[in-house]
C-alpha positions, 0 to 999 in steps of 0.5 A: 548550445550543445553543452547547454543541452547536455547539462540540461539532460544531466540535471533532469535525469539526476532530478528524476533519479533523486525523486525515485529514491526519495519516494521510496525513502519517504513512503508512509510510516507503519501505523497501528490498524486501530489508528485508521480513521475517517480523516485518513480517507484517500491517504496512503498508509502502511500497516502490518498484520496477520491474515485471518480471512481471504475472500477470492472472487472467481469471476474477477481478479478481486481479492479481500484479505482481512488482517489483524494486529494486536489492537484492530482489524481491517480489510485489504482489497487487491485487483490481483489474486495473491498467493497468501494463506491464513496466519501469514504476517504481511505488510500492506501499503495502500490508500484508505477507502470507505465501503458501506460505512467501513474503512478498508485499504486499497493495496498498492503493495503487499509484502510478506513479513 
């Protein structure tokens, strides 16, 4: 009985570890901003672009970062104030959302390029 418990625990931990590794490896592929469409709402995407505008709202930890690549532009929203400046290249992983008939990305992760 004790051996069965140990084997079950090892298999469970191995499975969880493999899922964590696969979730990082099988993340969304990098797409061009111009390819973002209404069909992708609520889907996770990864985009790369140059910051050209940052709007920070002082009463909250909400920030809107506008980025562009060579073919399009999109707004990125975050629930925390990030220490970023214009003309920085960033990579964003997040979900596509619609706000006032415009598509934007709700950031899960933001990386400096």
